MMTF fields as JSON, N, C-alpha, C and O atoms, coordinates in Angstrom:
{
  "mmtfVersion": "1.0.0",
  "mmtfProducer": "UNKNOWN",
  "numBonds": 391,
  "numAtoms": 392,
  "numGroups": 98,
  "numChains": 1,
  "numModels": 1,
  "chainsPerModel": [1],
  "groupsPerChain": [98],
  "chainIdList": ["A"],
  "bondAtomList": [4, 2, 8, 6, 12, 10, 16, 14, 20, 18, 24, 22, 28, 26, 32, 30, 36, 34, 40, 38, 44, 42, 48, 46, 52, 50, 56, 54, 60, 58, 64, 62, 68, 66, 72, 70, 76, 74, 80, 78, 84, 82, 88, 86, 92, 90, 96, 94, 100, 98, 104, 102, 108, 106, 112, 110, 116, 114, 120, 118, 124, 122, 128, 126, 132, 130, 136, 134, 140, 138, 144, 142, 148, 146, 152, 150, 156, 154, 160, 158, 164, 162, 168, 166, 172, 170, 176, 174, 180, 178, 184, 182, 188, 186, 192, 190, 196, 194, 200, 198, 204, 202, 208, 206, 212, 210, 216, 214, 220, 218, 224, 222, 228, 226, 232, 230, 236, 234, 240, 238, 244, 242, 248, 246, 252, 250, 256, 254, 260, 258, 264, 262, 268, 266, 272, 270, 276, 274, 280, 278, 284, 282, 288, 286, 292, 290, 296, 294, 300, 298, 304, 302, 308, 306, 312, 310, 316, 314, 320, 318, 324, 322, 328, 326, 332, 330, 336, 334, 340, 338, 344, 342, 348, 346, 352, 350, 356, 354, 360, 358, 364, 362, 368, 366, 372, 370, 376, 374, 380, 378, 384, 382, 388, 386],
  "bondOrderList": [1, 1, 1, 1, 1, 1, 1, 1, 1, 1, 1, 1, 1, 1, 1, 1, 1, 1, 1, 1, 1, 1, 1, 1, 1, 1, 1, 1, 1, 1, 1, 1, 1, 1, 1, 1, 1, 1, 1, 1, 1, 1, 1, 1, 1, 1, 1, 1, 1, 1, 1, 1, 1, 1, 1, 1, 1, 1, 1, 1, 1, 1, 1, 1, 1, 1, 1, 1, 1, 1, 1, 1, 1, 1, 1, 1, 1, 1, 1, 1, 1, 1, 1, 1, 1, 1, 1, 1, 1, 1, 1, 1, 1, 1, 1, 1, 1],
  "groupList": [{"groupName": "UNK", "atomNameList": ["N", "CA", "C", "O"], "elementList": ["N", "C", "C", "O"], "formalChargeList": [0, 0, 0, 0], "bondAtomList": [1, 0, 2, 1, 3, 2], "bondOrderList": [1, 1, 2], "singleLetterCode": "X", "chemCompType": "L-PEPTIDE LINKING"}],
  "groupTypeList": [0, 0, 0, 0, 0, 0, 0, 0, 0, 0, 0, 0, 0, 0, 0, 0, 0, 0, 0, 0, 0, 0, 0, 0, 0, 0, 0, 0, 0, 0, 0, 0, 0, 0, 0, 0, 0, 0, 0, 0, 0, 0, 0, 0, 0, 0, 0, 0, 0, 0, 0, 0, 0, 0, 0, 0, 0, 0, 0, 0, 0, 0, 0, 0, 0, 0, 0, 0, 0, 0, 0, 0, 0, 0, 0, 0, 0, 0, 0, 0, 0, 0, 0, 0, 0, 0, 0, 0, 0, 0, 0, 0, 0, 0, 0, 0, 0, 0],
  "groupIdList": [1, 2, 3, 4, 5, 6, 7, 8, 9, 10, 11, 12, 13, 14, 15, 16, 17, 18, 19, 20, 21, 22, 23, 24, 25, 26, 27, 28, 29, 30, 31, 32, 33, 34, 35, 36, 37, 38, 39, 40, 41, 42, 43, 44, 45, 46, 47, 48, 49, 50, 51, 52, 53, 54, 55, 56, 57, 58, 59, 60, 61, 62, 63, 64, 65, 66, 67, 68, 69, 70, 71, 72, 73, 74, 75, 76, 77, 78, 79, 80, 81, 82, 83, 84, 85, 86, 87, 88, 89, 90, 91, 92, 93, 94, 95, 96, 97, 98],
  "secStructList": [7, 6, 6, 4, 4, 4, 7, 7, 7, 7, 4, 4, 4, 7, 1, 7, 7, 2, 2, 2, 2, 2, 2, 2, 2, 2, 2, 2, 2, 2, 2, 6, 6, 1, 6, 6, 6, 6, 2, 2, 2, 2, 1, 3, 3, 3, 3, 3, 3, 3, 6, 6, 3, 3, 3, 3, 3, 3, 7, 2, 2, 2, 2, 2, 2, 2, 2, 2, 6, 6, 4, 4, 4, 2, 2, 2, 2, 2, 2, 6, 1, 7, 7, 1, 3, 3, 3, 3, 3, 7, 7, 6, 6, 6, 7, 7, 5, 7],
  "xCoordList": [-15.281, -13.899, -13.612, -13.226, -13.885, -13.696, -14.482, -14.05, -15.684, -16.712, -15.741, -15.261, -15.532, -14.719, -13.46, -13.171, -12.819, -11.636, -11.995, -11.194, -13.06, -13.359, -14.259, -14.776, -14.632, -15.437, -14.968, -13.847, -15.495, -15.0, -15.726, -16.952, -15.183, -15.801, -16.364, -15.639, -17.704, -18.334, -17.699, -17.428, -17.542, -16.76, -17.418, -16.76, -18.685, -19.596, -19.066, -19.312, -18.316, -18.105, -16.307, -15.777, -15.672, -14.473, -13.831, -14.285, -12.791, -12.168, -10.997, -10.689, -10.247, -9.075, -8.822, -8.869, -8.539, -8.001, -6.553, -5.958, -6.002, -4.584, -3.607, -2.626, -4.047, -3.104, -3.163, -2.199, -4.315, -4.648, -3.798, -3.206, -3.677, -3.015, -1.416, -0.781, -0.847, 0.372, 0.659, 1.582, 0.083, 0.274, 0.011, 0.555, -0.738, -0.897, 0.309, 0.644, 0.902, 1.987, 3.126, 3.745, 3.322, 4.259, 4.216, 5.25, 2.873, 2.588, 3.017, 3.439, 2.853, 3.072, 4.685, 5.175, 5.333, 6.823, 7.626, 8.671, 6.774, 7.522, 7.339, 8.225, 6.281, 6.047, 6.096, 5.631, 6.65, 6.437, 7.259, 6.821, 8.408, 9.178, 8.574, 9.214, 7.696, 6.795, 6.147, 5.883, 5.97, 5.099, 3.705, 3.456, 2.728, 1.445, 1.266, 0.198, 2.282, 2.209, 1.415, 0.902, 1.197, 0.293, -1.187, -2.004, -1.322, -2.72, -3.076, -4.265, -2.19, -2.373, -2.611, -2.971, -2.45, -3.067, -4.283, -5.187, -4.292, -5.467, -6.451, -7.417, -6.605, -7.595, -8.199, -9.222, -7.652, -8.037, -8.959, -8.657, -10.192, -11.4, -11.545, -11.887, -11.309, -11.62, -10.999, -10.93, -10.438, -9.851, -10.993, -11.47, -11.258, -11.904, -11.027, -10.194, -11.623, -10.848, -11.852, -12.356, -12.308, -13.355, -12.788, -12.159, -12.825, -12.43, -11.238, -11.316, -9.945, -8.735, -8.762, -7.883, -9.808, -9.955, -9.624, -10.288, -8.651, -8.481, -9.534, -9.628, -10.251, -11.028, -10.701, -10.675, -10.424, -10.097, -11.008, -11.26, -11.683, -12.528, -11.61, -10.997, -11.465, -10.683, -11.086, -12.016, -10.535, -10.554, -10.13, -9.373, -10.6, -10.05, -8.692, -8.116, -8.242, -7.015, -5.785, -4.59, -6.222, -5.59, -5.436, -4.326, -6.498, -6.415, -5.607, -5.133, -5.543, -4.592, -3.273, -2.483, -2.916, -1.638, -1.069, 0.03, -2.042, -1.672, -1.45, -0.458, -2.352, -2.248, -1.113, -0.478, -0.322, 0.942, 1.968, 2.924, 1.744, 2.974, 2.512, 3.16, 1.474, 0.763, 2.066, 2.057, 2.985, 3.819, 4.785, 5.073, 5.192, 6.005, 5.67, 6.457, 4.007, 3.524, 2.626, 1.821, 2.872, 2.045, 2.49, 1.601, 3.804, 4.255, 3.753, 3.551, 3.579, 2.708, 1.258, 0.711, 0.552, -0.838, -0.914, -1.741, -0.141, 0.03, 0.14, -0.674, 1.432, 1.834, 1.065, 0.436, 1.132, 0.516, -1.092, -1.675, -1.525, -3.001, -3.746, -4.952, -2.707, -3.335, -4.187, -5.117, -4.01, -4.997, -4.292, -3.073, -5.056, -4.502, -4.996, -4.498, -5.947, -6.715, -7.1, -7.457, -6.989, -7.423, -8.402, -8.323, -9.243, -10.647, -10.616, -10.136, -11.121, -11.276, -12.906, -13.643, -13.35, -14.594, -14.521, -13.956, -15.115, -14.97, -16.243, -17.27, -16.069, -17.157, -18.164, -18.024, -19.512, -20.798, -20.998, -21.705, -20.485, -20.581, -19.587, -19.476, -18.857, -18.079, -18.592, -18.326, -19.472, -19.925, -19.077, -19.541, -17.985, -16.89, -16.576, -16.562, -16.329, -15.628, -14.781, -14.974, -13.713, -12.642, -12.498, -11.758],
  "yCoordList": [43.351, 42.697, 41.596, 40.435, 42.238, 41.305, 40.199, 39.322, 40.049, 38.812, 37.983, 36.908, 38.497, 37.714, 36.862, 35.745, 37.599, 37.042, 35.916, 34.986, 35.894, 34.686, 33.888, 33.047, 34.01, 33.084, 31.748, 31.676, 30.77, 29.32, 28.524, 28.629, 27.816, 27.021, 25.817, 25.331, 25.308, 24.349, 22.938, 22.618, 22.228, 20.747, 20.272, 19.763, 20.372, 19.541, 20.073, 19.393, 21.318, 21.636, 21.751, 22.174, 21.403, 21.407, 20.348, 19.21, 20.559, 19.368, 18.653, 17.478, 19.694, 19.078, 20.224, 21.443, 19.492, 20.608, 20.529, 19.638, 21.502, 21.781, 20.661, 20.369, 20.075, 18.705, 17.703, 17.08, 17.651, 16.61, 16.95, 16.075, 18.394, 18.944, 18.581, 18.014, 18.927, 18.677, 17.215, 16.908, 16.503, 14.866, 14.472, 13.429, 15.096, 14.482, 15.116, 14.504, 16.237, 16.779, 15.668, 15.227, 15.335, 14.234, 13.115, 12.637, 12.583, 11.548, 11.973, 11.139, 13.125, 13.739, 13.659, 13.197, 14.128, 14.352, 13.017, 12.889, 11.829, 10.637, 10.055, 9.357, 10.32, 9.575, 10.632, 10.25, 11.929, 12.761, 12.344, 12.621, 11.704, 11.238, 9.951, 9.468, 9.366, 8.214, 8.744, 9.932, 7.886, 7.991, 8.227, 7.613, 9.258, 9.517, 10.108, 9.926, 10.85, 11.4, 12.496, 12.938, 13.154, 14.247, 13.902, 14.717, 12.667, 12.308, 12.61, 12.739, 12.734, 13.03, 14.364, 14.701, 15.201, 16.562, 16.861, 17.492, 16.222, 16.528, 15.751, 16.094, 14.606, 13.675, 13.541, 12.887, 14.058, 14.167, 15.092, 16.278, 14.724, 15.581, 15.867, 16.972, 14.962, 15.004, 13.972, 12.803, 14.433, 13.48, 13.574, 14.608, 12.135, 12.114, 10.918, 10.155, 11.096, 10.108, 9.697, 10.571, 8.425, 7.859, 6.72, 6.027, 6.291, 5.318, 4.713, 3.585, 5.537, 4.978, 4.594, 3.813, 5.069, 4.818, 6.108, 7.135, 6.032, 7.03, 6.892, 5.778, 7.723, 7.614, 8.894, 10.029, 8.43, 9.247, 9.279, 8.188, 10.347, 10.753, 11.141, 12.207, 10.234, 10.447, 9.604, 8.808, 9.705, 8.846, 7.551, 7.304, 6.713, 5.427, 4.998, 3.931, 6.129, 6.017, 6.694, 6.417, 7.424, 7.717, 6.567, 6.286, 5.899, 4.856, 3.507, 2.695, 3.427, 2.565, 2.827, 1.97, 4.016, 4.697, 4.454, 3.937, 4.936, 4.619, 3.353, 2.981, 2.725, 0.975, 0.827, 0.326, 1.083, 0.377, 0.633, -0.118, 1.846, 2.328, 2.338, 2.998, 1.676, 1.591, 1.251, 1.944, 0.449, -0.089, 1.335, 1.678, 2.044, 3.158, 4.408, 5.183, 4.346, 5.575, 4.996, 5.687, 3.985, 3.066, 3.912, 4.183, 4.347, 4.915, 6.397, 6.89, 7.047, 8.398, 8.288, 9.169, 7.19, 6.913, 6.669, 7.308, 5.833, 5.498, 6.621, 6.954, 7.298, 8.35, 9.532, 9.954, 10.14, 11.259, 11.545, 12.418, 10.496, 10.589, 9.74, 9.611, 9.238, 8.156, 7.1, 6.697, 6.667, 5.684, 4.216, 4.094, 3.288, 1.801, 1.398, 0.376, 2.044, 1.512, 2.644, 3.762, 2.231, 3.366, 2.823, 1.707, 3.635, 3.236, 4.32, 5.424, 4.001, 4.925, 5.132, 4.146, 6.26, 6.531, 7.423, 8.515, 6.848, 7.473, 8.204, 7.913, 9.364, 10.26, 9.5, 8.301, 10.178, 9.63, 9.004, 8.005, 9.501, 8.94, 7.75, 7.34, 7.172, 6.192, 4.677, 3.668, 4.761, 3.627, 2.611, 1.471, 2.804, 1.852, 2.41, 3.626, 1.566, 1.806, 0.509, -0.67, 1.21, -0.007, -0.049, -0.876],
  "zCoordList": [-2.825, -2.928, -1.777, -1.918, -0.718, 0.24, 0.434, 1.183, -0.159, -0.37, -1.275, -0.918, -2.306, -3.31, -2.954, -3.385, -2.12, -1.498, -0.602, -0.503, 0.033, 0.979, 0.494, 1.23, -0.903, -1.548, -1.75, -2.253, -1.506, -1.846, -2.863, -2.892, -3.622, -4.574, -3.7, -2.831, -3.929, -3.168, -3.651, -4.809, -2.549, -2.964, -4.089, -4.996, -4.161, -5.322, -6.739, -7.736, -6.863, -8.088, -8.193, -9.22, -7.239, -7.171, -7.961, -7.833, -8.802, -9.576, -8.886, -9.083, -7.868, -7.303, -6.187, -6.353, -4.993, -3.939, -4.031, -4.637, -3.4, -3.483, -3.222, -3.906, -2.103, -1.737, -2.916, -3.36, -3.312, -4.572, -5.659, -6.289, -5.974, -7.167, -6.928, -7.816, -5.736, -5.384, -5.635, -6.39, -5.174, -5.454, -6.744, -7.11, -7.569, -8.8, -9.719, -10.733, -9.394, -9.967, -9.735, -10.702, -8.741, -8.449, -9.324, -9.792, -9.621, -10.271, -11.953, -12.754, -12.202, -13.39, -13.664, -14.694, -12.692, -12.601, -12.795, -13.433, -11.963, -12.167, -13.602, -14.096, -14.217, -15.53, -16.819, -17.892, -16.7, -17.671, -18.94, -20.057, -18.785, -20.042, -20.518, -21.452, -20.208, -20.669, -22.151, -22.339, -22.983, -24.266, -23.478, -22.44, -24.109, -23.699, -22.355, -21.77, -21.775, -20.246, -20.287, -19.259, -21.706, -21.749, -21.199, -20.769, -21.3, -20.7, -19.351, -19.059, -18.511, -17.118, -16.847, -15.719, -17.776, -17.864, -18.427, -17.877, -19.945, -20.587, -20.48, -21.161, -19.736, -19.659, -18.142, -17.939, -17.333, -15.834, -15.599, -15.728, -15.23, -14.772, -13.363, -12.941, -12.708, -11.186, -10.281, -10.66, -8.833, -8.309, -6.97, -6.503, -6.519, -5.11, -4.487, -4.976, -3.074, -2.007, -1.154, -0.448, -1.046, -0.207, 0.38, -0.419, 1.616, 2.444, 1.782, 1.295, 1.735, 1.238, -0.035, -0.4, -1.033, -2.238, -3.214, -3.076, -4.135, -5.061, -6.103, -6.617, -6.46, -7.739, -8.416, -7.94, -9.781, -10.903, -11.834, -12.345, -12.284, -13.285, -14.322, -14.253, -15.401, -16.418, -17.762, -17.634, -18.883, -20.189, -19.88, -18.942, -20.646, -20.476, -21.052, -20.839, -21.903, -22.378, -21.208, -21.319, -20.331, -19.12, -18.181, -17.729, -17.875, -17.096, -17.543, -16.748, -18.898, -19.306, -19.21, -18.815, -19.555, -19.322, -17.941, -17.738, -16.86, -15.532, -15.077, -14.451, -15.39, -15.216, -15.53, -14.601, -16.7, -17.146, -16.275, -16.079, -15.678, -14.695, -13.245, -12.433, -12.873, -11.542, -10.497, -9.48, -10.592, -9.656, -9.287, -8.141, -10.529, -10.498, -9.508, -8.965, -9.438, -8.789, -7.402, -6.777, -7.185, -6.006, -4.707, -3.9, -4.451, -3.4, -3.158, -2.049, -4.426, -4.233, -3.938, -3.275, -4.418, -4.047, -2.505, -1.854, -1.937, -0.556, 0.306, 1.167, -0.051, 0.665, 0.65, 1.619, -0.627, -0.97, -0.721, -0.079, -1.462, -1.372, -0.228, -0.018, 0.4, 1.642, 1.102, 1.8, 0.094, -0.565, -0.681, -0.801, -0.64, -0.922, -2.198, -2.672, -2.902, -4.043, -5.012, -4.64, -6.326, -7.319, -8.32, -8.834, -8.523, -9.416, -10.372, -10.115, -11.452, -12.711, -13.054, -13.038, -13.316, -13.745, -15.06, -15.125, -15.985, -17.326, -17.442, -16.829, -18.434, -18.965, -19.145, -19.385, -19.041, -19.092, -20.732, -20.866, -21.693, -22.984, -23.239, -24.395, -22.228, -22.392, -22.04, -22.694, -20.735, -20.352, -19.749, -19.715, -19.294, -18.993, -17.653, -17.464, -16.743, -15.367, -15.136, -15.432, -14.459, -13.987, -12.371, -11.838]
}
C-alpha cells in the first residue's frame, strides 16, 4: 500500500498535471455558456507546454471553437499557463495541425 501511495504516473503517459487542470478549468468556466463548450471537456486529449508555447492535443472541432474565443481566454493562457502562443495537434487519423 505504501508503494501505491508513492507511485507516480510517468510524464510520458500523463495527460495533464494539476496546474494545467486548474488553468483549463478556468478556460472552461470562461466559455461554458457558449455553444459547443462541451468540446473543451470531451475533445481535449493532452496539454503540453514547451518554450512558452501551449500545445493542445485535441480534435479540430475543439480548436475551431477555441480560436473563435481566443481573445476571451488570452489572459488565462498568458497568466495561468505562462504561454504566449497556442498550437493544436490533432489525432493521428486527422492529418491536420494548426
